C-alpha positions in Angstrom: 0.0 0.0 0.0 2.9 2.4 0.8 4.3 1.9 -2.7 0.9 2.7 -4.3 0.6 5.9 -2.2 4.2 6.7 -3.2 3.3 6.2 -6.8 0.2 8.4 -6.4 2.3 11.1 -4.8 4.9 10.9 -7.5 2.2 11.0 -10.2 0.6 14.1 -8.6 4.1 15.7 -8.3 4.8 15.1 -12.0 1.3 16.4 -12.9 1.8 19.4 -10.8 5.0 20.1 -12.6 3.2 19.6 -15.9 5.6 16.9 -16.9 4.5 13.7 -18.6 5.0 10.5 -16.5 7.5 9.1 -18.9 10.0 11.9 -18.2 9.7 11.6 -14.4 12.5 9.1 -13.6 11.7 9.1 -9.9 8.3 7.5 -10.6 9.8 4.9 -12.8 12.5 4.1 -10.2 9.9 3.8 -7.5 7.8 1.5 -9.7 10.9 -0.7 -10.5 11.8 -1.0 -6.8 8.3 -1.9 -5.7 7.3 -4.2 -8.5 10.4 -5.9 -10.0 10.1 -9.1 -8.1 6.4 -9.5 -9.0 7.1 -8.8 -12.7 10.0 -11.3 -12.5 7.7 -14.0 -11.1 5.3 -13.4 -14.0 8.1 -13.7 -16.5 9.3 -16.9 -14.9 6.0 -18.5 -15.7 6.8 -18.0 -19.4 10.5 -18.7 -19.5 12.1 -21.7 -17.7 15.6 -20.3 -18.0 16.3 -17.7 -15.3 18.3 -15.4 -17.6 15.5 -15.3 -20.1 13.0 -14.4 -17.4 15.3 -11.7 -16.0 15.8 -10.3 -19.5 12.1 -10.2 -20.1 11.4 -8.5 -16.8 14.1 -5.8 -17.5 12.5 -5.3 -21.0 9.1 -4.8 -19.3 10.4 -1.9 -17.3 12.1 -0.4 -20.3 8.8 -0.6 -22.1 6.8 0.7 -19.1 7.5 4.4 -19.6 5.7 4.2 -23.0 2.6 2.4 -21.8 2.2 4.0 -18.4 0.1 6.8 -19.8 -2.4 4.4 -21.3 -3.1 2.8 -17.9 -6.7 2.8 -16.7 -6.8 4.3 -13.3 -9.7 2.1 -12.2 -7.5 -1.0 -12.5 -5.1 -1.6 -9.5 -1.4 -1.1 -10.5 -0.1 -4.6 -9.7 -2.7 -6.5 -11.9 -2.1 -4.0 -14.7 1.7 -4.4 -14.6 1.2 -8.2 -14.5 -0.9 -7.9 -17.6 1.8 -5.8 -19.3 4.5 -8.3 -18.4 2.4 -11.3 -19.6 1.7 -9.6 -22.9 5.4 -8.7 -23.3 6.4 -12.3 -22.6 3.9 -13.7 -25.1 5.2 -11.3 -27.8 8.8 -12.3 -27.0 7.9 -16.0 -27.4 6.1 -15.3 -30.7 9.2 -13.4 -32.0 11.4 -16.3 -31.1 9.2 -18.7 -32.9 9.1 -16.5 -36.0 12.9 -16.2 -35.9 13.4 -20.0 -35.6 11.0 -20.6 -38.6 12.8 -17.9 -40.6 16.1 -19.6 -39.9 14.8 -22.9 -41.3 13.0 -21.2 -44.2 16.0 -19.1 -45.2 19.7 -19.5 -45.5 20.1 -22.4 -43.0 18.6 -24.9 -45.4 21.9 -26.4 -46.3 22.4 -27.4 -42.6 19.1 -29.2 -42.4 19.5 -32.9 -43.3 17.6 -34.0 -46.3 15.6 -37.1 -45.4 13.7 -37.2 -48.7 16.6 -39.0 -50.4 17.3 -42.5 -49.1 20.6 -43.3 -47.5 23.1 -45.5 -49.3 22.2 -48.4 -47.0 18.5 -48.1 -47.5 19.1 -47.9 -51.3 21.1 -51.2 -51.2 18.4 -52.9 -49.0 15.6 -51.7 -51.4 17.6 -53.0 -54.4 18.0 -56.4 -52.7 14.3 -56.5 -51.8 13.4 -55.7 -55.4 15.7 -58.5 -56.7 14.0 -60.9 -54.2 10.6 -59.8 -55.4 11.6 -60.3 -59.1 13.0 -63.7 -58.4 9.8 -64.8 -56.6 7.7 -63.2 -59.4 9.6 -65.3 -62.0 8.8 -68.4 -60.0 5.0 -67.7 -60.0 2.7 -69.6 -62.3 2.0 -67.7 -65.6 -1.6 -67.0 -64.6 -0.4 -64.9 -61.6 2.9 -63.6 -63.1 1.3 -61.9 -66.2 -1.3 -59.8 -64.3 1.2 -58.6 -61.7 3.8 -57.6 -64.4 1.1 -55.7 -66.3 -0.1 -54.0 -63.1 3.1 -53.1 -61.3 5.7 -52.9 -64.0 3.7 -51.7 -67.0 1.5 -49.5 -64.7 -1.7 -50.7 -66.4 -5.1 -50.2 -64.8 -7.4 -53.1 -64.0 -9.6 -52.5 -66.9 -6.6 -52.3 -69.3 -5.4 -55.6 -68.0 -8.8 -57.1 -68.5 -8.9 -56.0 -72.1 -5.3 -57.2 -72.7 -6.1 -60.6 -71.2 -9.5 -60.8 -72.7 -11.0 -61.3 -69.3 -13.7 -59.8 -67.1 -12.7 -57.1 -64.6 -13.8 -59.0 -61.4 -11.7 -62.0 -62.6 -8.7 -59.8 -63.1 -9.1 -58.3 -59.7 -9.3 -61.8 -58.2 -6.2 -62.9 -60.1 -4.1 -60.0 -58.9 -5.3 -60.5 -55.4 -4.4 -64.2 -55.4 -1.1 -63.4 -57.2 -0.1 -60.9 -54.5 -1.0 -63.4 -51.8 1.1 -66.1 -53.4 4.0 -63.7 -53.9 3.8 -62.6 -50.2 3.8 -66.3 -49.0 6.8 -67.1 -51.2 8.7 -64.0 -49.9 7.9 -65.0 -46.3 9.1 -68.5 -46.9 12.3 -67.3 -48.4 12.9 -64.9 -45.4 12.3 -67.7 -42.9 14.8 -69.9 -44.8 17.4 -67.1 -44.7 17.0 -66.6 -40.9 
């Protein structure tokens, strides 16, 4: 309560001297002394690192001289300064987020690993898998091999395969389904033999 009355006295003093609040350093000093710990506690809720919270609290008091004139006198000072500190911390966090995303969007792209291209090891493994699939595909009966080759190597649609094989669409779908099942079983058998 003493700090609030001190603030009111200083405000009245500055008003009596016809000076705006922002040019009255005594008032700002009294506000800093009385409310720094409270503002620091507010900032600590937003920033887990102590130095970040201390920086934010100091920035709030640097900013305070600009927003002090906009204060609604009906609102008690401590809740008002808490609100100013909270908004400042939110703005600071948003700025950090924008800066991080700008770093990734901009010049730092060469430092970001490119996971879209497979590693040499995964390329070798895929090549081996493809070879195994082709070997097992060759071993399939002709009635299963032909529809799979047309579908997956020639990229033909089911209806195109049906026309090419002079068969009905449901029959082609069933052949491809059974061919994939047979191929899957053969690949699993081959894997179990290797292990």
